[in-house]
Wavefront OBJ file of the C-alpha trace (Angstrom):
o trace
v 156.841 93.598 114.624
v 155.497 96.291 112.302
v 154.460 99.622 113.735
v 150.818 99.699 114.760
v 148.486 101.489 117.133
v 148.959 101.555 120.894
v 145.710 101.191 122.848
v 145.081 100.973 126.591
v 142.405 100.310 129.180
v 143.357 101.688 132.614
v 141.299 100.700 135.668
v 141.516 101.949 139.250
v 139.204 100.788 142.049
v 139.306 102.496 145.444
v 135.984 100.929 146.572
v 134.890 104.122 148.383
v 132.507 103.905 151.331
v 133.086 100.168 151.770
v 134.826 98.154 154.459
v 137.609 97.260 152.031
v 138.328 100.738 150.616
v 141.759 101.622 149.239
v 143.262 105.055 148.715
v 145.890 105.105 145.973
v 144.400 103.188 143.038
v 142.963 106.160 141.164
v 146.229 108.029 141.667
v 147.997 104.988 140.223
v 145.903 105.214 137.060
v 146.790 108.894 136.684
v 150.499 108.086 137.075
v 150.434 105.257 134.530
v 148.374 107.332 132.088
v 151.008 110.058 132.233
v 153.763 107.517 131.531
v 152.120 105.884 128.515
v 151.086 109.189 126.924
v 154.807 109.883 126.739
v 155.604 106.669 124.830
v 153.284 106.789 121.860
v 149.780 106.298 123.251
v 147.249 108.857 122.014
v 144.675 110.223 124.469
v 141.870 109.023 122.210
v 143.203 105.453 122.462
v 143.418 105.406 126.283
v 140.207 104.334 128.042
v 140.106 105.141 131.791
v 137.632 103.534 134.202
v 137.682 104.470 137.897
v 135.211 104.587 140.747
v 136.015 108.209 141.541
v 132.925 110.305 142.391
v 131.199 111.359 139.199
v 132.948 108.842 136.939
v 130.909 108.483 133.730
v 131.640 104.740 133.479
v 132.275 102.720 136.618
v 134.769 99.826 136.588
v 132.214 97.061 137.071
v 133.128 93.595 135.897
v 130.877 93.985 132.872
v 132.327 97.379 131.923
v 135.939 96.215 132.322
v 135.342 93.194 130.100
v 133.411 95.264 127.584
v 136.301 97.740 127.325
v 138.816 94.928 126.922
v 136.705 93.105 124.347
v 136.339 96.271 122.266
v 140.083 96.899 122.437
v 140.936 93.357 121.340
v 138.296 93.419 118.584
v 140.033 96.453 117.010
v 143.488 94.886 117.140
v 145.531 94.425 113.982
v 149.031 93.114 113.340
v 151.615 95.375 114.974
v 149.210 96.818 117.557
v 150.281 97.026 121.195
v 147.442 96.565 123.686
v 147.798 97.416 127.368
v 145.583 96.721 130.366
v 146.468 98.306 133.694
v 144.678 97.495 136.945
v 145.094 98.860 140.455
v 142.771 97.487 143.107
v 141.980 94.361 145.056
v 142.886 90.901 143.866
v 141.600 87.581 145.134
v 142.124 83.829 144.812
v 139.222 81.570 143.878
v 139.147 78.081 145.408
v 138.501 75.572 142.622
v 136.934 72.232 143.457
v 136.674 69.781 140.566
v 135.840 66.083 141.013
v 138.931 63.964 140.581
v 141.214 67.009 140.394
v 143.635 68.299 143.057
v 142.521 71.425 144.926
v 143.851 74.653 143.478
v 143.231 78.376 143.616
v 142.940 80.641 140.596
v 143.565 84.379 140.388
v 141.186 87.254 139.700
v 140.900 91.013 139.918
v 137.982 92.483 141.864
v 135.800 94.994 140.021
v 133.963 97.680 141.982
v 130.759 95.566 141.975
v 132.658 92.393 143.058
v 132.074 90.815 139.631
v 135.425 89.075 139.191
v 137.564 89.136 136.064
v 139.626 85.964 136.156
v 142.734 84.384 134.679
v 140.544 82.445 132.249
v 139.000 85.686 130.943
v 142.462 87.122 130.289
v 143.590 83.907 128.592
v 140.582 84.074 126.273
v 141.437 87.676 125.341
v 145.060 86.778 124.549
v 143.909 83.811 122.464
v 141.870 86.193 120.293
v 144.830 88.397 119.334
v 145.601 88.597 115.621
v 149.093 87.476 114.675
v 151.627 90.231 115.262
v 149.677 92.046 117.992
v 150.643 91.952 121.674
v 148.682 92.303 124.915
v 150.487 93.495 128.074
v 148.850 93.443 131.509
v 150.314 95.316 134.465
v 148.379 94.486 137.625
v 149.032 96.162 140.971
v 146.835 93.843 143.017
v 147.227 90.975 145.433
v 147.613 87.462 144.011
v 148.284 88.963 140.572
v 150.898 86.400 139.563
v 149.338 84.037 137.018
v 146.525 86.366 135.930
v 146.895 85.065 132.367
v 146.147 81.371 132.738
v 149.012 79.072 131.702
v 151.377 81.900 130.777
v 155.019 80.998 131.508
v 156.670 82.603 134.526
v 159.989 84.176 133.506
v 160.749 86.327 136.548
v 159.640 85.778 140.129
v 161.140 85.260 143.562
v 162.830 81.989 142.608
v 164.253 83.434 139.388
v 166.042 86.392 140.944
v 169.784 85.813 140.691
v 170.526 87.868 143.805
v 167.372 88.189 145.923
v 167.249 91.463 147.821
v 166.156 91.324 151.445
v 164.076 94.222 152.792
v 166.454 96.455 154.726
v 163.707 98.151 156.737
v 160.113 97.449 157.756
v 157.380 98.404 155.309
v 155.590 101.699 156.034
v 153.002 101.548 158.813
v 150.254 102.960 156.586
v 150.559 100.165 154.013
v 147.381 98.192 153.347
v 147.237 94.847 151.557
v 145.326 94.996 148.278
v 143.719 91.634 148.971
v 140.030 90.840 149.262
v 139.611 87.270 150.553
v 137.200 85.204 148.521
v 135.159 84.317 151.610
v 134.201 88.011 151.943
v 133.160 88.073 148.291
v 131.322 84.779 148.816
v 129.465 86.229 151.809
v 128.320 89.229 149.768
v 127.239 86.889 146.987
v 125.321 84.734 149.479
v 123.408 87.785 150.634
v 122.443 88.734 147.090
v 121.831 85.151 145.979
v 119.479 84.568 148.909
v 117.245 87.200 147.424
v 117.492 85.868 143.877
v 117.452 82.088 144.195
v 118.464 79.140 146.342
v 121.454 77.869 144.371
v 123.935 76.125 146.653
v 126.990 76.248 144.397
v 128.975 79.492 144.492
v 129.508 79.414 140.723
v 125.765 79.088 140.193
v 125.164 81.939 142.612
v 127.609 84.221 140.792
v 126.078 83.299 137.446
v 122.621 83.932 138.895
v 123.612 87.457 139.965
v 125.673 88.611 136.983
v 124.232 86.442 134.206
v 125.894 86.977 130.814
v 128.364 89.389 132.450
v 129.881 86.686 134.664
v 133.457 85.522 134.298
v 133.908 82.606 131.913
v 135.204 80.636 134.911
v 131.680 80.610 136.381
v 129.804 80.085 133.118
v 127.919 76.755 133.158
v 129.259 75.757 129.735
v 132.826 76.216 130.951
v 132.296 74.642 134.375
v 130.611 71.597 132.807
v 133.355 71.172 130.228
v 131.167 72.105 127.259
v 133.213 75.224 126.436
v 136.919 74.781 125.713
v 139.692 77.354 125.356
v 141.966 77.223 122.336
v 145.179 75.200 122.837
v 147.820 77.334 124.543
v 151.133 77.835 122.748
v 153.800 80.540 123.022
v 151.861 83.739 122.413
v 151.880 87.518 122.752
v 150.429 87.692 126.269
v 152.689 89.595 128.704
v 151.935 89.962 132.417
v 153.820 92.177 134.856
v 152.360 91.428 138.273
v 152.952 93.225 141.542
v 153.505 89.978 143.418
v 153.428 86.198 143.261
v 150.058 84.426 143.148
v 150.255 83.632 146.874
v 151.418 87.111 147.955
v 149.974 90.519 148.662
v 150.618 93.875 147.003
v 150.335 97.089 148.989
v 148.461 100.378 148.854
v 149.911 103.061 151.091
v 149.698 106.655 152.194
v 153.041 108.409 152.576
v 153.534 112.137 153.124
v 149.857 112.754 152.245
v 150.199 110.888 148.949
v 148.323 107.634 148.333
v 149.671 105.118 145.796
v 150.362 101.478 145.057
v 153.871 100.372 145.979
v 154.412 98.385 142.764
v 153.040 101.100 140.479
v 155.190 103.707 142.177
v 158.263 101.509 141.690
v 157.476 100.966 137.994
v 156.982 104.694 137.390
v 160.226 105.491 139.218
v 162.186 102.969 137.137
v 160.862 104.393 133.860
v 161.519 107.967 134.999
v 165.076 107.063 135.971
v 166.052 104.698 133.156
v 163.732 105.730 130.333
v 160.922 103.906 128.562
v 163.267 101.909 126.298
v 163.550 99.205 128.920
v 162.824 95.503 128.540
v 160.023 93.751 130.372
v 162.613 91.751 132.316
v 164.701 94.773 133.289
v 161.633 96.724 134.418
v 160.442 93.950 136.723
v 163.902 93.336 138.193
v 164.500 97.024 138.920
v 160.996 97.491 140.381
v 161.636 94.511 142.661
v 164.804 96.147 143.975
v 162.938 99.356 144.817
v 160.209 97.440 146.645
v 162.717 95.496 148.710
v 164.715 98.625 149.526
v 161.496 100.228 150.765
v 160.662 97.324 153.060
v 158.112 95.400 150.961
v 158.266 91.623 150.779
v 156.146 91.293 147.617
v 157.942 89.817 144.616
v 156.974 91.265 141.222
v 156.752 88.703 138.431
v 156.958 88.546 134.663
v 154.900 86.025 132.728
v 155.348 85.781 128.952
v 156.951 83.809 126.144
v 160.727 83.440 126.077
v 160.911 85.915 123.197
v 158.902 88.633 124.944
v 161.025 88.523 128.093
v 163.544 90.925 126.594
v 161.287 92.948 124.293
v 160.745 96.604 125.200
v 157.950 97.351 127.637
v 154.973 98.516 125.523
v 157.283 98.886 122.556
v 159.361 101.635 124.163
v 159.313 105.132 122.716
v 157.193 105.418 119.568
l 1 2 3 4 5 6 7 8 9 10 11 12 13 14 15 16 17 18 19 20 21 22 23 24 25 26 27 28 29 30 31 32 33 34 35 36 37 38 39 40 41 42 43 44 45 46 47 48 49 50 51 52 53 54 55 56 57 58 59 60 61 62 63 64 65 66 67 68 69 70 71 72 73 74 75 76 77 78 79 80 81 82 83 84 85 86 87 88 89 90 91 92 93 94 95 96 97 98 99 100 101 102 103 104 105 106 107 108 109 110 111 112 113 114 115 116 117 118 119 120 121 122 123 124 125 126 127 128 129 130 131 132 133 134 135 136 137 138 139 140 141 142 143 144 145 146 147 148 149 150 151 152 153 154 155 156 157 158 159 160 161 162 163 164 165 166 167 168 169 170 171 172 173 174 175 176 177 178 179 180 181 182 183 184 185 186 187 188 189 190 191 192 193 194 195 196 197 198 199 200 201 202 203 204 205 206 207 208 209 210 211 212 213 214 215 216 217 218 219 220 221 222 223 224 225 226 227 228 229 230 231 232 233 234 235 236 237 238 239 240 241 242 243 244 245 246 247 248 249 250 251 252 253 254 255 256 257 258 259 260 261 262 263 264 265 266 267 268 269 270 271 272 273 274 275 276 277 278 279 280 281 282 283 284 285 286 287 288 289 290 291 292 293 294 295 296 297 298 299 300 301 302 303 304 305 306 307 308 309 310 311 312 313 314
């Protein structure tokens, strides 16, 4: 891959003054920003969105997707794109006539406007040849956030699974926001706007053009199709499997995400010239040694399994 530009969108949602607030997500963004500025990312090419007091641009669903769309639209061959998210994740129950029940994955923006696995798949499908798009998500249910991407590393792929040798810290909080809570909030808003009975219609009624593709009528009704999926340049490092939780914790007056902290520690110890596979495996060991049962995963093509994380040092 020829040398190109490294660009990033970093998002941290603490959801302040809500019943599902977290504490370490903005700190996570600061930690990851520091790491990537040391491996060839320029400050002008790193876009940060958090819900910290006074933030000029909040990480709403619309703003997150707008930032990602602008980043992908600029991409050229050789560019390395990076999206980092720390916050709540959720699973969306999908009911389709004649299809088995399943749940799909999403990240939860600060306004509860979900960004889903289908949205990330569409972004990856738009990449020009020779560009790559890496997602690192420290959120619950983050495995599978790029729809139909191949799982390379997960709990069942670990050659020597490591059992937690101590209980997880008492001040650890799951970064999961159950969809029924989101649905309840949507019901409240939708009751004011219209009487739609279907949750997808309700979400579309609230967020309109800013809704996830998964809830867009043209997609739901089968009128909008994604491009055929082949081996591509989408790379996902997730904090846990799709059916698991990731953790936010406060330890010694420091708040942070357990997976992000493990990733940063691995890079600090072993250097940035580390493969995607090696980074996930070593982060998993740290999590287990610290008492966490979450299993980080790597989703990507066979070729990208052993490529350097974000291209390594520039």
